[in-house]
Every structure is written in structure tokens, then in C-alpha cells.
C-alpha positions in Angstrom: 5.9 -18.5 16.2 4.7 -15.2 14.5 6.2 -14.8 10.7 9.0 -12.2 10.2 8.0 -8.7 9.4 8.2 -9.1 5.6 5.9 -11.9 5.7 3.6 -10.3 8.3 2.0 -7.3 6.3 -1.2 -9.4 5.8 -1.9 -9.9 9.4 -5.3 -8.4 10.2 -4.8 -8.5 14.1 -3.6 -5.0 15.4 -3.8 -3.3 19.1 -3.6 0.0 20.6 -1.2 0.1 23.2 0.3 3.2 24.9 4.0 2.0 24.8 4.9 5.8 24.9 3.3 6.6 28.3 6.0 7.8 30.7 4.4 10.7 32.1 2.6 12.0 35.5 -0.9 11.8 33.9 -0.8 8.3 33.0 0.7 7.0 36.3 4.2 6.3 34.3 2.7 3.1 32.8 6.3 2.6 31.0 8.4 4.5 33.6 12.0 4.8 32.0 10.9 2.4 29.4 10.6 -0.4 31.7 8.3 -3.4 30.7 8.3 -2.5 27.2 10.4 -5.5 26.0 8.0 -7.7 28.2 4.8 -5.9 26.6 6.1 -6.3 23.1 7.2 -9.9 23.6 3.8 -10.8 24.9 2.4 -9.0 21.7 4.5 -11.5 19.4 3.1 -14.3 21.3 -0.4 -13.2 20.9 0.1 -12.9 17.2 0.0 -9.0 17.2 1.1 -7.8 13.4 0.4 -4.2 14.0 0.3 -1.7 16.9 -1.2 1.7 16.9 1.2 3.8 18.4 1.0 7.6 19.5 3.9 10.0 18.2 3.0 12.7 20.4 3.9 16.4 19.3 4.3 17.4 22.8 7.2 14.6 23.3 8.9 15.0 20.1 9.0 19.2 19.8 8.3 20.1 23.4 9.8 23.5 22.4 9.4 24.9 18.8 12.3 23.9 16.3 13.9 21.4 19.0 13.0 17.7 18.2 13.8 14.8 20.4 13.2 11.5 18.8 15.0 9.2 21.4 11.9 7.7 23.0 10.5 6.8 19.5 13.6 5.7 17.9 13.6 3.0 20.7 10.1 2.1 20.5 10.3 1.5 16.6 13.6 -0.7 17.0 11.8 -2.7 19.9 8.8 -3.3 17.5 10.8 -3.9 14.4 12.9 -6.6 16.1 9.7 -8.6 16.8 8.2 -7.9 13.3 5.3 -5.9 14.3 4.4 -3.2 12.2 3.4 0.3 13.3 0.4 2.7 12.3 1.7 5.8 14.0 -0.6 8.5 15.2 0.3 12.1 14.7 -1.3 14.3 17.2 -2.2 16.2 19.6 -1.3 19.9 20.0 1.7 20.9 21.9 1.0 23.7 24.4 3.1 26.3 22.6 1.3 25.8 19.5 -2.4 25.1 20.5 -5.0 27.4 19.6 -6.5 27.4 23.0 -3.2 26.3 25.1 -4.5 22.9 25.7 -3.4 19.6 24.1 -7.2 18.8 22.7 -7.4 22.2 20.7 -6.1 22.3 16.8 -3.1 23.9 16.3 -3.3 27.6 15.8 -1.0 27.4 12.6 -1.5 24.3 10.9 2.1 24.6 9.3 3.6 24.3 12.6 1.5 20.7 12.9 2.5 19.8 9.3 6.2 20.6 9.9 6.2 18.2 13.2 4.4 15.6 11.0 6.9 15.9 8.1 9.8 15.6 10.6 8.3 12.4 11.9 7.5 10.7 8.6 10.9 11.5 7.4 12.7 10.2 10.4 11.0 6.9 10.1 10.7 6.5 6.2 11.2 2.9 5.4 10.3 1.8 9.0 6.7 3.1 9.4 4.5 3.4 6.4 1.1 4.0 7.9 0.2 7.2 9.6 -3.0 8.4 11.3 -3.6 12.2 11.5 -5.3 13.2 14.9 -7.4 10.8 16.9 -11.2 11.0 17.3 -11.3 14.3 15.4 -15.1 14.3 15.6 -15.1 14.0 19.4 -15.1 17.2 21.7 -12.9 15.3 24.0 -10.1 15.0 21.5 -10.9 18.2 19.2 -12.3 20.7 21.6 -13.5 23.5 18.8 -16.1 21.1 16.9 -17.3 22.3 13.6 -18.5 18.9 11.7 -14.8 18.0 10.6 -14.4 21.4 8.6 -11.0 22.4 10.2 -9.8 19.0 10.7 -10.3 18.2 6.9 -8.2 21.4 6.2 -5.4 19.9 8.3 -5.8 16.4 7.1 -5.4 17.5 3.6 -2.2 19.6 4.3 -0.6 16.7 6.1 -1.4 14.3 3.2 0.0 16.5 0.7 3.4 17.0 2.9 3.5 13.4 3.6 3.4 12.3 -0.1 6.3 14.6 -0.8 8.4 13.0 1.8 7.3 9.3 1.3 4.9 8.9 -1.7 4.5 5.1 -0.8 3.2 6.0 2.7 -0.5 5.5 3.5 -2.3 8.0 5.4 -5.4 7.2 7.4 -8.2 9.8 8.8 -8.2 10.2 12.7 -10.4 7.5 14.1 -14.0 8.4 13.6 -15.7 8.3 16.8 -19.4 9.4 16.3 -20.5 7.2 13.8 -22.0 7.2 10.1 -22.7 11.2 10.4 -19.0 12.0 10.8 -17.7 9.8 7.8 -20.5 11.8 5.6 -19.0 14.8 7.1 -15.4 13.7 5.8 -16.8 13.4 2.4 -18.8 16.5 2.6 -15.9 18.7 3.5 -13.8 17.3 0.5 -11.4 14.8 2.4 -11.9 12.0 -0.3 -8.5 12.4 -1.7 -6.6 12.9 1.3 -6.9 9.6 3.0 -5.8 6.2 1.7 -7.7 4.1 4.2 -11.0 4.7 6.1 -10.4 4.5 9.9 -13.1 3.9 12.3 -13.5 3.3 16.1 -16.6 1.5 17.2 -17.5 -0.2 20.6 -20.5 -2.3 21.9 -20.9 -4.1 25.1 -20.8 -8.0 24.9 -23.8 -7.6 27.6 -26.0 -6.4 24.5 -25.9 -9.9 23.2 -26.7 -10.8 19.5 -27.8 -7.3 19.1 -24.7 -5.7 20.1 -22.7 -8.1 17.7 -24.9 -7.5 14.9 -24.1 -3.6 15.4 -20.3 -4.2 15.2 -20.6 -6.2 12.2 -23.3 -4.1 10.1 -21.3 -0.9 11.0 -18.5 -1.3 8.3 -21.0 -2.4 6.0 -22.9 0.7 6.2 -19.7 2.8 6.1 -18.7 1.1 3.0 -21.9 2.2 1.2 -21.4 5.7 2.1 -17.6 5.4 0.6 -19.1 3.7 -2.5 -21.6 6.4 -3.0 -19.0 8.8 -2.9 -16.7 7.0 -5.5 -14.4 5.4 -2.9 -15.2 1.9 -3.0 -11.8 0.9 -3.7 -10.4 1.9 -0.3 -10.2 -0.6 2.8 -11.3 0.1 6.1 -9.4 -0.4 9.4 -11.2 -0.4 12.7 -8.5 0.8 14.8 -10.2 0.8 18.3 -12.8 -1.7 19.3 -12.8 -3.5 22.7 -14.4 -3.7 25.8 -13.5 -4.3 29.7 -12.4 -7.4 31.2 -12.8 -7.0 34.9 -12.1 -9.8 37.5 -15.3 -10.5 39.3 -13.7 -9.8 42.6 -12.8 -6.2 41.7 -14.9 -3.4 42.1 -14.8 -0.5 39.6 -16.8 2.2 38.2 -18.8 1.2 35.1 -17.6 1.9 31.8 -19.3 4.3 29.6 -21.8 1.4 28.1 -23.0 0.5 31.3 -22.4 -2.6 33.5 -18.7 -3.8 33.0 -18.2 -7.3 31.4 -16.2 -10.0 33.2 -12.9 -11.4 31.9 -14.5 -14.4 30.5 -17.2 -12.4 28.5 -14.6 -10.3 27.3 -12.7 -13.6 26.2 -15.8 -14.4 24.3 -16.4 -10.9 23.0 -13.0 -11.3 21.3 -13.6 -14.3 19.7 -17.0 -13.0 18.4 -15.9 -9.4 17.1 -12.9 -10.8 15.3 -14.8 -13.7 14.0 -17.7 -11.7 12.6 -15.5 -8.8 11.2 -12.8 -10.9 9.5 -15.6 -12.3 7.1 -16.0 -8.7 5.9 -14.0 -8.3 2.6 -13.6 -4.5 3.1 -12.2 -4.7 6.5 -8.4 -5.1 6.5 -7.3 -4.6 9.9 -9.0 -4.7 13.4 -7.2 -3.1 16.4 -8.4 -4.1 19.9 -8.1 -1.4 22.7 -5.8 -2.0 24.5 -3.4 -4.6 25.0 -2.4 -4.0 28.7 -4.5 -2.6 31.3 -4.1 1.0 32.6 -4.1 1.7 36.4 -6.5 4.4 37.8 -6.4 6.3 34.6 -10.1 6.4 33.5 -11.0 5.1 37.2 -13.8 2.9 35.4 -14.0 -0.3 33.4 -11.9 1.0 30.5 -8.8 0.5 32.7 -9.5 -3.2 32.3 -9.6 -3.1 28.5 -6.4 -5.1 28.1 -5.7 -8.7 26.9 -3.1 -8.7 29.6 -3.4 -7.4 33.3 -1.4 -4.3 34.8 0.8 -7.2 36.3 1.7 -8.5 32.9 -0.3 -11.8 33.5 -2.4 -12.9 30.5 -6.2 -12.9 30.5 -8.5 -15.3 29.1 -9.1 -12.9 26.3 -5.3 -13.0 25.3 -5.8 -16.6 24.8 -8.8 -16.0 22.7 -7.0 -13.3 20.7 -4.2 -15.6 20.0 -6.4 -18.7 19.2 -8.2 -16.3 16.5 -4.8 -15.4 14.9 -3.8 -18.7 14.7 -7.0 -19.8 13.3 -6.7 -17.1 10.7 -3.1 -18.0 9.9 -4.0 -21.6 9.5 -6.9 -20.8 7.2 -4.8 -18.5 5.2 -2.2 -21.4 4.3 -5.0 -23.7 3.1 
């Protein structure tokens, strides 16, 4: 059995799961909240200690000045009951505040975003201590107006300063970096050093790339740490809040993911063991989040829909068992 919440802070095993998805654009993954308790119970069984969870601005403040926390109150309550900690993501733009009228553009007025972020942090003070500001701001998919992170770093600073006034003990993560070492350099070049507490990275490789792929996964945070140390930031930890690969049944036909041929369920399970086994040896890597916990359905229309450790129908994949085994091996080693 996974340890109670207060004893579970050191657990490095995280997942990204779209527990908030109840919208037409995601095929109503959890319609009316149905399936949430089943998913979260499976998380606990797997040994998950942390969930990376969106607190969507468009859900919470669909109309300016009108805040609705009902969905997120329920999610926080359900996760807390199972002893699972939350890394909350503060993003994307809500239509009325977007600089281009779309979700993936920065806000036209940063203070509108800071106000929303502050309301969320205040609401869950004492329950959620870790907050990520935006997702992949160095990707044109999620931050449409790219400028080498200059405007993002301004927003990050403003949210950081406001967050610390509300909860001085909270921990702020930069939005997960998607485009490698150059983006980490951009964070420092744009003066963000003092405005995040943990460096947040995303990194994907295909298990079909063999030893070279695994070597790339293990080496990436080491190279990132060199940049941190060079910028006087050697005291911070690294969280990898997205890593993963498809696990597609051999009998299924789906388009390949962005790294080429889809891996099957057996290869995915082996990759879970190799990735966690390799990264947990790095003293600077504190948490590793598998993307995703449960498969999606016809959202990406390629292998990404099969990133889950659990299938759409809630049956567990071999990768679920591999993840669980890795957790218990870590826990056993911790006791020795």
C-alpha cells in the first residue's frame, strides 16, 4: 500500500493525466466526473505520488471576474484522499483575455493572468504547494507568438512574485521546456533565474532507438544541470514532468507518433523500466512524470493516444505493472 500523504513527499513517481477533461475537444474523457475515482484508485495502486494537473484559466474564469472552482475542488479532494500530491499547471489563455483570441496566445494583459493565478494559489493554499506557470512556452503549439521566451519570462516573474506573497512556501516551476538546451539558456538569458524554484523539463525519445535513445534520455538532465551550474543555479533540483512513449496493441492500426514507428505495449513497459531506472540514478533529478496515465481516444489520432499506462477501458497495460514494480523497488531501496 502506498504511504499516506505526509510520508509520501519524497516519492519521485509522477504522471501527467488530464483529469479535468470534460470538454467537446477532448471527447469528454471524464464526462461529469465519471471515471475519476477509478483512475485515481489505479494511480494509488501503481505507486503514483504526484499528478501534473491543469487548472485551466478558461474553466475557472470563463467570464472576467466570475470564478468557478467546483471541478477543481473535487479533483483536489479526490487526490488528497489517496495521498497523491499535485503539481498544478496555471495556463492557458481564456478567450476574453487572449492577445489573439485563442487559447495558445499569451494574455494581452499579464495582470489578468496574475490575478487568476493568485486566486487559484490562494484557494488551494495548504493543499497544493507546487505550481507550474504555463506549459511548453517555448513551443509554437502552446505559445503562438514565439520570441525566445522573452515575453514568457516577464509573465513568469510576475506570477512568481505574486505567488510568494500569497504563499511564501509554495514552489514555482517554469513551464516545461520542450525544445532542449537552447530554451534552458533562453530562460537564464532573459533573467528568469530568480523566478523559478525547480527547473522543469520535457524530453521524449523512442524505445525503438535502442541504447542511443536511452543514453539521450539519461544525458539530457546532466547537460541541463551544467547550464544551471554555469548560471549559479546548482542548488536547484530538476523535475522531468513529461516523458513517455506509445504502447499500442499489435492488433491496432493507428498513425505513427512524431518520433516515427509506434512502440507496442511490451516495448513501452520495457521503456518505463529503463527510463526510471536510468533517471533515478541522477542526484539532480527529483521527480519524473510519465505522460500519460490513461490513454486518450481519437484526440491526437496517432500513437500519442496510447501513451497511457492504462487503456481507455481502464484495463492495465504491461507498462502499468512495470511502473508499479519500479516504485516498489525504489521504496524498498529507500528503507535499506
